[in-house]
C-alpha angles and dihedrals in degrees: 000000000000091000091052092049091051091049093050091048092050092051091049092050091048094050117098118251112243100203119180109267115251123220143191100225140029095270098090099033099102092049089048091051092055092049094043091051088067091051091048093051091051089050091057103264111152135215096281092050093047090049089052090052091049089053096054125108132202107275107220093178091055091055091047090052092047090055095047111054096138099150092072088064093060124106114261093254093051092044091053091050095045092049093048098243096172091053092047091050094047093048091041093057090052091049092049092050094045096048101029092141093054095048090043090055090053092051091047092052102037104019095235117130121237094246094063095049092045094047091052091047091051094045096047103046109355088259093313098314092122120021098165144283103230135095105258099212095045092046096050093042091051090054091049088053094045110092096222097078103357096139094053095048097042091076092047090050092053088048092051091052091050089050087056089051090053095045094242090121132011131224086258098050114136125219142136125317094264092051096263117154138218138334096340099027103246118192111233095252090056091049088054094049105033107019114134136193096234099171097045098240093129098252140079115241118166090196087067109085097218092051092045096049093044088050090050092052090047091050091054091046090049091052091057108275110177113217112239096007122123123263105198120111109294094021126109100262097044086082087060093050086056087064090063097061131005096218114098095214090052092051093049092045092054092050094046095047093043090053091052092048093048086045 
């Protein structure tokens, strides 16, 4: 029995990996979908998820947005102005004062101060005022197909299909152009791993503010947030803020605004 298992494993390891072929335009997308469906099924995606994949279309606006992320090249001062830092801080302080119990409960459970959660919420969607205008599954699948960052987005695409299977999102769910969801713009893989039921209704819905902010706090905790430690640049938890967004100006902006909100 053991010998047979070892032989089967050896054959599997020796077999070539037939990954779906990436592309740089819409021409090969339908062929990629058919190939990727086999990979998805092997990864545990069910009928609903596979049907959602089959219904996707190449997202031209997603590709255009992915090629045009100019704001991350700004200086820190310009980035703060362009992103409306003063407005986020002013509104953030009001939100913290108004819902002190809620933010206090998040800090008690996850260890993350209100200012950090509020700054992220303000930066990502203007406190929920704009959570995207793109089909989540098509956007994330397009990025998995696109050769530029195919490996990174493949995992998130599989996660999105599994979220469809579980009823957490639908094939018609709307989010940002890179497939991010809800109030704080979670990528599907992060919803799958860190999503929380913040309002106690028995389901995870990133378009619900309580769920989204609890999930955000849980993400930071999961990435190593140290309760009570500082989060400004050079302090312990700044390394965790770096896990939220890869852009240096974005990381610094979150820390600066959070510090002003926590005051």
